[in-house]
C-alpha positions as a printed Julia matrix, in Angstrom:
384×3 Matrix{Float64}:
  1.62  22.4    84.13
  2.56  23.79   80.71
  4.98  26.69   81.22
  6.35  28.84   78.37
  9.93  30.07   78.38
  8.6   33.51   77.44
  5.44  34.98   75.97
  4.5   38.37   74.52
  1.85  40.4    76.34
 -0.69  41.34   73.63
 -4.13  42.9    73.92
 -7.03  43.3    71.56
 -5.98  46.93   71.11
 -2.56  45.75   69.93
 -4.14  43.4    67.42
 -6.53  46.08   66.21
 -3.61  48.47   65.69
 -2.07  45.97   63.27
 -5.4   45.45   61.51
 -5.75  49.22   61.09
 -2.59  49.22   59.01
 -3.6   46.22   56.94
 -6.77  48.09   56.0
 -4.7   50.89   54.43
 -2.48  50.91   51.32
  0.58  52.15   53.27
  2.49  49.24   54.76
  5.94  50.84   55.13
  7.34  54.24   56.23
  4.0   55.8    57.07
  2.1   57.37   59.93
  2.65  54.57   62.42
  6.43  54.62   61.99
  6.35  58.33   62.84
  4.03  57.69   65.79
  6.32  54.98   67.15
  9.37  57.21   66.92
  7.53  60.1    68.56
  6.54  57.83   71.45
 10.23  57.04   72.07
 11.26  60.68   71.95
  8.55  61.47   74.48
  9.45  58.56   76.77
 13.24  58.89   76.73
 13.59  62.63   76.2
 15.75  62.05   73.13
 15.66  64.62   70.34
 15.67  61.95   67.66
 14.41  58.36   67.39
 15.07  56.18   64.34
 13.08  52.97   64.03
 14.64  49.97   62.33
 13.81  46.31   61.7
 15.98  44.89   64.51
 18.25  45.81   67.36
 21.14  44.42   65.33
 20.34  46.86   62.52
 20.23  49.66   65.08
 23.64  48.73   66.43
 25.08  48.58   62.93
 23.75  52.04   62.04
 25.22  53.47   65.24
 28.59  51.96   64.34
 28.36  53.68   60.95
 27.19  56.99   62.47
 30.07  56.89   64.95
 32.48  56.75   61.99
 33.91  53.36   62.91
 35.66  51.48   60.16
 38.35  48.98   59.25
 40.93  48.51   61.97
 39.32  50.9    64.46
 39.31  49.6    68.03
 36.21  49.51   70.21
 36.16  48.41   73.84
 33.23  46.14   74.65
 32.53  42.93   76.58
 32.14  39.25   75.66
 29.19  38.69   78.04
 26.39  39.62   75.67
 24.3   38.45   72.76
 26.55  38.21   69.7
 24.91  41.18   67.92
 26.84  43.73   69.99
 30.12  42.4    68.62
 28.84  41.48   65.17
 27.83  45.08   64.47
 31.5   46.04   64.82
 32.69  43.19   62.65
 30.25  44.23   59.89
 32.44  47.33   59.43
 35.71  45.48   60.04
 36.25  47.32   63.29
 38.04  45.29   65.99
 36.26  44.51   69.28
 38.56  44.8    72.26
 37.07  42.76   75.07
 37.36  43.55   78.75
 35.95  41.27   81.41
 32.8   42.11   83.33
 31.64  42.85   86.85
 31.05  39.44   88.52
 27.79  40.58   90.1
 26.02  42.38   87.24
 27.73  40.99   84.14
 28.16  44.54   82.87
 31.35  46.18   81.67
 33.98  46.61   84.4
 34.93  50.32   84.15
 38.28  49.75   85.86
 39.3   47.27   83.19
 37.99  49.58   80.49
 40.13  52.39   81.91
 43.18  50.11   81.91
 42.55  49.18   78.29
 42.21  52.83   77.25
 45.54  53.7    78.88
 47.38  50.68   77.43
 45.57  48.75   74.76
 48.35  46.29   73.88
 47.64  43.7    76.64
 43.98  43.64   75.6
 44.54  42.97   71.89
 43.5   39.51   70.66
 46.18  36.96   69.75
 45.59  37.49   66.05
 43.41  39.56   63.75
 44.58  42.95   65.06
 48.08  43.13   63.63
 47.2   46.23   61.57
 44.9   47.94   64.0
 44.07  51.61   64.04
 43.2   53.86   66.96
 40.76  53.34   69.79
 37.56  55.13   68.79
 34.66  54.05   71.0
 33.2   52.18   73.96
 30.25  49.84   73.54
 28.79  48.83   76.93
 25.82  46.49   77.2
 22.96  46.89   79.68
 22.87  43.19   80.53
 19.52  41.55   81.42
 17.83  44.95   81.76
 20.27  46.55   84.2
 22.29  49.6    83.03
 26.05  49.45   83.0
 27.95  51.88   85.25
 27.59  54.62   82.69
 28.92  57.56   84.71
 32.25  55.8    85.07
 32.23  54.72   81.43
 31.36  58.21   80.18
 34.13  59.69   82.3
 36.61  57.49   80.5
 35.11  58.38   77.13
 35.19  62.13   77.81
 38.81  62.07   78.96
 39.91  60.24   75.82
 37.45  61.68   73.25
 35.69  58.39   72.57
 32.18  57.78   71.31
 29.82  55.76   73.52
 27.29  53.38   71.96
 24.96  52.09   74.67
 23.43  48.71   73.83
 20.12  48.94   75.69
 18.43  46.24   73.61
 17.53  44.45   76.85
 16.79  47.49   79.0
 13.84  49.55   77.83
 12.43  51.27   80.93
 15.5   50.79   83.13
 17.02  53.77   84.9
 20.53  54.55   86.08
 20.72  57.22   88.79
 17.12  58.08   87.73
 18.18  58.58   84.11
 16.75  56.37   81.38
 18.79  53.56   79.83
 19.59  54.23   76.22
 20.15  57.92   76.94
 23.45  57.52   78.76
 25.81  57.61   75.77
 26.02  59.24   72.34
 23.65  56.61   70.94
 21.27  54.11   72.5
 19.58  51.09   70.93
 16.47  49.17   71.97
 15.1   45.93   70.53
 11.61  44.44   70.39
 11.9   40.68   69.88
  8.88  38.77   71.31
 10.58  38.19   74.7
 11.39  41.87   75.21
  9.57  44.42   77.4
  7.54  45.51   74.38
  7.41  43.61   71.13
  6.94  44.37   67.47
  7.75  40.79   66.45
 11.04  42.03   65.05
 12.22  45.63   65.36
 14.51  48.14   67.01
 14.88  51.82   67.87
 17.86  54.16   68.0
 17.79  57.26   70.18
 20.24  60.16   70.04
 20.54  63.93   70.39
 22.99  64.13   67.47
 21.12  65.73   64.56
 23.66  64.92   61.87
 23.96  61.32   63.0
 20.18  60.97   63.03
 19.93  62.26   59.47
 22.61  59.85   58.34
 21.0   56.85   60.07
 17.58  57.7    58.59
 19.17  57.66   55.17
 21.18  54.5    55.74
 18.15  52.51   56.93
 16.37  53.4    53.66
 18.95  52.16   51.14
 21.06  55.27   51.58
 18.4   57.64   50.27
 19.13  61.09   51.75
 16.74  64.04   52.01
 16.28  65.5    48.53
 17.08  62.23   46.72
 14.47  61.09   44.24
 12.99  57.6    44.24
 16.01  55.88   42.66
 18.76  58.2    43.89
 21.0   57.03   46.73
 23.55  59.38   48.28
 25.01  56.73   50.59
 25.72  53.04   50.57
 22.76  51.97   52.67
 20.65  49.04   53.79
 17.06  47.88   53.9
 16.73  48.33   57.65
 13.25  49.9    57.6
 10.6   48.81   60.09
  7.26  47.96   58.49
  4.05  49.78   59.41
  2.4   46.74   61.02
  5.32  46.36   63.42
  5.43  50.08   64.1
  1.71  50.17   64.84
  2.08  47.28   67.3
  5.01  49.04   68.95
  3.17  52.34   69.24
  0.22  50.53   70.81
  2.45  48.73   73.29
  4.17  51.98   74.26
  0.84  53.38   75.47
  0.92  50.83   78.3
  4.66  50.45   78.83
  4.4   51.18   82.54
  1.88  48.37   82.97
  4.08  45.97   81.03
  7.1   46.84   83.16
  5.15  46.58   86.41
  3.87  43.12   85.53
  7.41  41.95   84.9
  8.52  43.49   88.19
  5.82  41.48   89.99
  6.99  38.19   88.45
 10.61  39.05   89.37
  9.5   39.77   92.96
  7.75  36.39   93.19
 10.94  34.7    92.06
 13.15  36.66   94.44
 11.02  35.76   97.48
 10.99  32.06   96.69
 14.61  31.74   95.62
 15.8   33.29   98.87
 14.76  30.0   100.53
 16.69  27.77   98.12
 20.37  27.18   98.99
 22.91  27.07   96.2
 21.05  29.56   94.01
 21.84  33.25   93.51
 19.07  35.63   92.48
 20.05  38.57   90.22
 22.16  41.26   91.88
 20.96  44.87   91.61
 23.66  47.57   91.67
 23.24  50.64   93.86
 23.38  52.83   90.75
 20.36  51.04   89.25
 17.26  52.95   90.24
 15.04  50.67   88.17
 15.69  47.31   86.59
 13.73  46.61   83.46
 13.27  42.85   83.75
 14.07  41.23   80.42
 14.94  37.7    81.51
 15.33  36.19   84.94
 18.77  34.58   85.21
 19.87  32.73   88.34
 23.36  31.47   89.09
 24.22  28.21   90.73
 26.89  27.57   93.31
 30.04  26.34   91.47
 29.61  22.93   93.09
 26.27  22.46   91.3
 26.22  21.39   87.64
 24.14  23.98   85.78
 23.79  21.71   82.75
 22.6   18.74   84.82
 20.04  20.94   86.57
 18.87  22.26   83.21
 18.26  18.71   81.99
 16.27  17.84   85.12
 14.11  20.97   84.94
 13.44  20.47   81.23
 12.42  16.86   81.88
  9.8   18.14   84.31
  8.27  20.57   81.89
 10.21  23.71   82.84
 11.99  25.26   79.85
 15.3   26.91   80.73
 18.24  28.4    78.8
 21.94  29.01   79.57
 22.73  32.76   79.52
 25.13  33.75   77.9
 27.5   31.6    75.9
 30.61  33.84   75.88
 31.13  35.66   72.6
 34.88  35.13   72.52
 34.38  31.35   72.51
 31.96  31.34   69.58
 33.62  29.32   66.76
 33.99  32.23   64.33
 35.57  34.42   67.05
 38.05  31.7    67.98
 38.98  31.32   64.29
 39.28  35.05   63.62
 40.96  36.27   66.81
 42.48  33.17   68.42
 40.57  33.34   71.71
 40.85  30.44   74.16
 39.05  29.26   77.29
 40.41  31.18   80.25
 40.86  34.48   78.42
 37.93  36.13   80.27
 37.39  34.05   83.41
 34.54  36.07   84.89
 32.54  36.03   81.68
 33.17  32.3    81.37
 32.2   31.65   84.98
 28.91  33.55   84.58
 28.26  31.7    81.35
 28.81  28.35   83.04
 26.67  29.07   86.12
 23.83  31.18   84.69
 20.42  29.77   83.84
 17.41  31.7    82.58
 14.16  30.54   84.17
 10.76  30.91   82.47
  9.88  34.58   82.52
  7.35  37.01   81.06
  4.82  39.59   82.14
  1.99  37.1    81.66
  3.54  34.43   83.9
  1.35  33.52   86.87
  2.27  33.14   90.52
  1.32  29.47   90.32
  3.8   28.99   87.5
  6.55  30.7    89.5
  5.61  28.52   92.52
  5.87  25.35   90.44
  9.18  26.36   88.86
 10.76  27.13   92.23
  9.31  24.03   93.91
 10.75  21.77   91.23
 14.08  23.58   91.41
 14.19  23.06   95.18
 13.26  19.37   94.86
 15.9   18.68   92.23
 18.61  20.47   94.19
 17.65  18.57   97.37
 17.63  15.2    95.57
 20.85  16.0    93.75
């Protein structure tokens, strides 16, 4: 059986939407970009949506819009894709890591509160000697499950901090029946081919902040503000525009978002039922505050006595592609060099990184493929 690690869910209507653009002379910043943004405003209830060419670009623009700069401190977590931290480093802000909840992998609000009250014990060994003030919190909605945003927002409100919600993995998720991405000052979604919807590459920022939205629209377009002529640039900006082909694909996918999410929920349910019968394997934990998970990837965790890496090799050898999720950000070589992090600094993040394994997952995965994956996993664990 040939199983893909992930696969986009595309229809003929999606393909036709792209062809419709190619048959016009407007391939950037046109009707479809506006349609895509309108679809996000309608879906999330946000006043403003700003499309960009990646989730990373969206994070970076939010960092700029939040006024974060050199030496500013931002509390975030090391259990994430590197983009959440990189967007801070782009502006020479300093990420202040707190460890995560051992069940969800999301920011631990109690640790965040401790860091806000006394930042010194949370500073890295080096690289923060001339730090400024704490300015923001950047929680991540890990694997499609929202962080505990009520607790995080309470901290932010008490200390006048901005909240940038990284929802790049969580389009369609809800927290206490409120949509992910709408739980802070800014929210960011991403549309890589393994995401809930895809544009190939692309991202979307949502916010209710009118001035921030105007700034981010200018920054994504080389800093060209309203009223600027073709070669005038009010701000130092970037080429973060989404192209019309990608926007058309995204707008088409948004018309059937509920179907895409439901198909992923079905695959997750198949996994959950089968994994319940396999000892030594933990299925994903769903917090009581999560009223809907938006399944991005399906990550299991092995009992500490089981070698995740050895199991990965055995599954791969039998035609089942798997991936470790995540490699802790603080142990990435450039982070070790810049900030002096060491193994053991964030034990929960490191434990989750050592035991977590993403199984094949997408909305087009079949029940037979889930059956085969789980059967092989059971066999290998039994033989091991």
